[in-house]
N, C-alpha and C positions, 0 to 999 in steps of 0.2 A: 639850571636851577639857581635862582638868585637868592638873596637873603630870605625873602618871603613877601609875596604880594598880598598876603592875607591881611584882613583888618579884623576889627573885633568890636564886639558890641558895646553898647552903652551900659552904664551902671546897672541899676535894678538890683536884684537880689543875688549877688555873687559874693563869694568871700573865700578868702584863703587865710587860714591861720595855721601857723607852724605849731605843731603839736606842743602841748605844754609838757615836754619831756626833753631831757638831754639825750645826746646820741647813744648813751649806754643804758638808757632806761629799758627795763624789761617789758616784754609784751606777754600778756596773759596766755593767749592762745590764738591760733589762726585756723580757720576752717572754710570749707566750701559749703554753700547753702545745701541743706538736705534735699531741696527740691530740684537740684541740678540733674539733668538727664544727659548722658553722653551717647550719641548715636554711633552706629558701626564705623562710620568714617572718621570718628574722633571729634565731631562737633558737639560742644557742650552748651546747653542752654538751661537757664533757671526759670521756672514758672513765674517767679516774682517779676522779673523784668518783662517777660512776655505780657503779663497782665497789666503792668504799669504802663507800658507803651500803648497797649490796647485801649487804655482809658482816654487817650488823646488822639483820636482818629484824624483830627484836623492837622496834626503834626506828623504822625507816623503811619497813617494808613497805607500810603504808597510804599513806605519803607518796609512794612511788614509783608506786603504783597510781593515785593521784589528784593527780598533779603539777599538771595544768592547773586543776582545780577549786579546789585549795588555793593556786594562784598562787605556788608556791614558786620562788624564785630564790636562788642561792648563788654567791658569788665567794670563793674561797680563794686567797690569795697566799702562796706559799712563798718564804722568804727564805734565801739562802745567802751566807755571808761568805767573803771571800778572806783571805789571810794578813795583809793590812793592815786587816782589819775592814770592807772595802767590801762592801756588799750587792748581790746580784743578785736580781731578783724574777721569779717565774714565776706567771702567773695561771691558775687552773683554774675553769671555769664549770660550773654546773648550771642548765639551763633559763633562761638569762639572755637577756632580750629587751627592749631599750630602748623598743620600741613597745607593750609590754603595760603598760597603766596600772595603777598602784597609788597609793593616797593616801599621801604620804610622812610625814604626821603631823609629829611634832616633830623629825624629822631635818633639816628645813629650817632649824632654828635653828643648826646647825653652820656652814654656809657664811655665814650672816648674821653670826654672831659674828666670823668671820675677816674679813669685809668691813668690819665696824665698826673693827677694829684697823687694817686697811689704809687706810681713809679717813683716820684720824687721822694716819698716817704720810705719806699723800699731800698732806694739807693743809699740812704743814710750818709750822705756826703756833707761834711761841715760847710755851712755857708750856702748850700744849694736849696733854694726855696722857690715858691711859685712867683716871687717878685724878681728873681735873678734875670739878668739880661740874657735873652735867648736869640742867638744868631743862627739863621738857617742858611747853609751853603748849598751848592749844587755839585753833583758828581755823575749825573746820568741824563740821558735824553729826556727833554721836557721839563726838567727840574728848574726851579727858579729860586732866587735868594731873597732873604729879608734881613736888612741891617738896621732898620729903624721902624718906629710906629708913630706916625704923626698924631694919632688919637690918644696916646698915653700922656700922662702928666709930664714926664721927662723925655719923651720921644723914644723910649726903649721898648722893644718888644719883649714879652714875657708870657709864661704859662698863664699867669693871672689875667693878663689883658686878653688873651685869646679866649679864655673861658667866659669872661664877661661878655664878649661879643657874641659868643655862641648862644648864651641864654637870653641876652637882651634883644638881639635882632636876627639870630640864627645866621651869623656870618659864615659863608662857605670857606673863605680863605683861612679863617681861624681854625676851622675843623681840619683843613688840609695840613696846616702846620703841626697840629697835635698828632695827626695820623703819621706825619713824617718823623716826629720826635719819637713816637712809640715804635713804629714799624708794623707792617701788616701782620707778620708772624706773631709778634708780641700781643697785639690786640686780640687776635683770634685765640691764641693759646690761653691767655688770661681769662677770657670770657668762657671758654670751654671748661677750664679748671673750676670756674665758679658754678658750673652746672648748666650753662646755656649752650648745650651741645650742638644745636642746629644753627647757631649763628655763623654767618659768613660775611665779614666786612672785607670787601675786595677792591675798593677803589676810592680815590679822592672824589670830591664833588665839584661839578661845574667846570671841569677841565677835560678835554678830549684825549685822555691818556689811554694807551693800550694796556692789555692785561700785564704785559711784561713791564711796562713803565710803572704801573701801580704796585708791582711786586718790589720794585726798587724804591728805597726811601733815602732822603737826603742826609748828609752829615749835619749834625747840629752841635753847637758849642754854647756853653753857659759861662757867664762872667759875673763876678761880684761888683759891688758899687765902685771899687777902685780900678776896675778893668782887668783884674786877675782872672785867668782861666781856672775854673773850678771843676768842670766836667765837660767831656765831649763824647757824643754818640756818633760812631762811624756810619758811613753809608752802608745800608743793609740790602740784602736781596732775599726774599722769601722763596725757598725752593719747595715748600710743602705743597702737596696736591690735595685739594679738598674734595669732598664728595661731589661727584658730577651731577649737575641738575639739567633737566630739560624743561625749563620754565618759559613757555611762550604764551603770550596773552594778546587779546584783541584780534582784529582782522586786517590791520594795516598800519603803516607808519610813514611819516614824511622823511625823505632823505634827499638833500640837494634840491629842495623845492618840488620834488616829484613824489607821488603817492606810490608806495610799494605795497601791493596787495597780498601781504602775508603777515602772519602774527609777528609781533615784536618780541625779540629774544631777551629775556631777563636772566638768563642762566649765569652770566658773569656779573650780575648786579648784586648789591648788598641784600642781605637777608637777615631778618630777626622777627620773631613772633610777637604778637601783641601781648601775650602773657609774659614773655621775657622782659619786654619794655616796662610793663606794669610792675613786675617784681623788682626790676632794677631801680625804678623810682622809689618804690616802697622801702627798699634796702637803705636808701639814703635819708628818707624821712623818718622811718622807724627801723633802724638797723637790726634791732632784735626781733623783728617780725619775720626774718629769714634766717636760715641756718648760717652759722659762722662762716662756712665755706663760701657762701654767696655774697658776703659783705665785701665792701671795698676798704682797703687799709687807709682810712682817713682820720685825721686828728679832729678834735672838737672844733678847732679853729677852721679847718677845712669844711666841716659840715655847715657852720654858720656862714662862711663865705659863699658856698653853693646855694644855701637857702636864700641868702640875700639877693643874689643876682638871678635866680630863677623866678623870684617874685617881684623884683623891682621893675618899675615901668621905665622905658627908654628915656622919657622926658625927665625922670628923676636923677639921671646919671650925669656925672661931671666928666669922667674920662673913661671911654670916649663920650663926646656929646652928640646927641641926636635931636637937634632942634626941629627937624621935620616931623618928629613924633611927639611934640609938646602937647598936641591935642589929640593924641592917639594912644591913650594909656593901654588899650587892649591889643596893641600890636603883638602878634604871636600869642594871643590868648583866644583860641577858637571856641572851646567849650564855654557855654554860657553867654558868650558875646558875639559869636559868629564873625561878621565882617563890619561891624559898626564902629564908627569913630566917636571921639568925645572923651570927656574926663570920667573916671570911675571913682566910686567911693573908696577911700583909702583903708577902710576897715575890712575890706574884702581883698583877699590876695589869692593868687593862683601860682603854685609852684609847679612848673610844667616844662614840657618840650613839645613843640609842634613840628609838623612836616607836611609839605605839599609838593608833589612832583608827579609827572606822568598821569595826572588825574587821581592820584591817591591822596587823601586828606586824613591827617592823624592829629590827635592831641593826647598826651599822656599827662594826667594832672592829679594834683592834690589840692583840693579847694577848701578855703577857710573863710569864715566870717567871724571876726573877733568879737563883735558886738552880740551877735545872736548865738554864739558858741556852737557853730556848725562846722563839721569837717567830714570830708569823704574823699576817696580816690575814685577817679573816673577816667578810663582810657577807651578810646574808640578809633576805628579806622573805617573809611568809606571810599569806594571806587566811584569817582565822578567823571566818567568818560563814556557817555551813552552812545557815541558814534563808533566806539571801538578803535579809533585811530589815534596813534601816539605821535607826539612831536608836532601836532598841528595847532597847538595853543588854543584848542577849542574844548575846554573842560567845563564841567558843570559845578564848579566851586560855588559861584555866587547864587545860583538858583536852586541848588540841591544841597551841596555839602555844608556850607556855612549855616544856612537856616537849620539844617538837621542838628548840627553841633550846638548851636545856640539853644534850640528847644530841648534837646536832650539834657544839657546842663541845667536849664531852668526847671525841668520836671524833676530831676533828681534833687536839685537844691530845695524846691518847694516841699518835696516829700521829707527831706531831712529837717526842715524847719518845723514841720508839724509832727514828726516822729517823736513819741515819748522816749525820754532818756532817764535812766535811774540816776545818773551822775553827769552833770555838765562838765565838759573838758576844761582844764586849765591850759590855755594855749599861749601863755605869756612867753614861753621860751622861743616861740616862733615869730614874735614881734621884732622886726628888724629896724635898725637905724639906717635909713637909706641915705644916699649921697646928698640929696637935697631934702633935709628933714622938714623944712617948712611946707613942702608939698605933700607931706604924709599925715596931714590932719584930716579927720573925718569931715 
């Protein structure tokens, strides 16, 4: 799984606006739509989304007829503000079931990035910040070292630089380095403590490590600007045994150039539900929309840093620079743009994390249009592997997945534009100053 081969649509009506509230703003209330029905197997659906999708048979007819085989799940959160700009949130579900496994791909990078910032704050070590030089050493089979970062302004690797790469282009090595900084046990323990009990983050990405090698994580050292050692994390081994899963999907997979005619085993692959991913994003956009126990320990500066690089386009970035994406603003923006290239209107911003691997396509988003005063959360996953064979590089992203996500985003967006609102949101707090501000004009 590389950074991401997905592209993303052309302008049109999309928009991402950071809520007009600071990280400690109160949220009036949060609820699930009264029309939501939960089936015996735990699948939740709201009549609102069923009816809305049904109004666009040209986009969703095949989706509605093949919901289970396509593994489609959707969560849409409507946001209403009061006269004091305080938001209330209402969730609408389509075929959402935390027990239905999907491979989360690169969406796992989002909570790991937040945990890395949280750990820095929890350590409370003088001089240790997200800009501190981070040197990764090796101490076990398969582990590799990192002493510099050519893409950073001064050539130094850091937590900040890795998080930038994660949100700008979904860099896999950046995730692996944060995974090694935190350790497998720490990641799972922290997420479980926050109430995400079914989460299992079990491996690095895009490297063929064994279960044992993924349980071992590298020693890491941090230095200040003078070269003084300020913190070191030792090599760790996670001895905990997690709930055993028997997660086998499809009818075959490629191995060594040969087709193996048996289901592909995902039992030791990462796991997290769409609802948990949706809640994690919401906890960083609207911290007070979730219980205090589910929030990440982030400073106001951390929040603004995360908001900036979740919504910034790769071509707007100085360090690292991505000239290959100068005309590809929507890289890693699936919802509302699909796989189209081109420049996007700068008054529309998407704060999100995408994922695509093994035929699973995901986008976890908060969409904003500063001009039209529109905002909403939209998270979705789809299984794009009609032949049921894994590792054959024959997935239905381009003809099924990306068009679905583009149309889904546009339909929700259009609904939001037309939906009456008692009070328009003040989103000014989410307007970022990007690395290349001249590119941020409407």
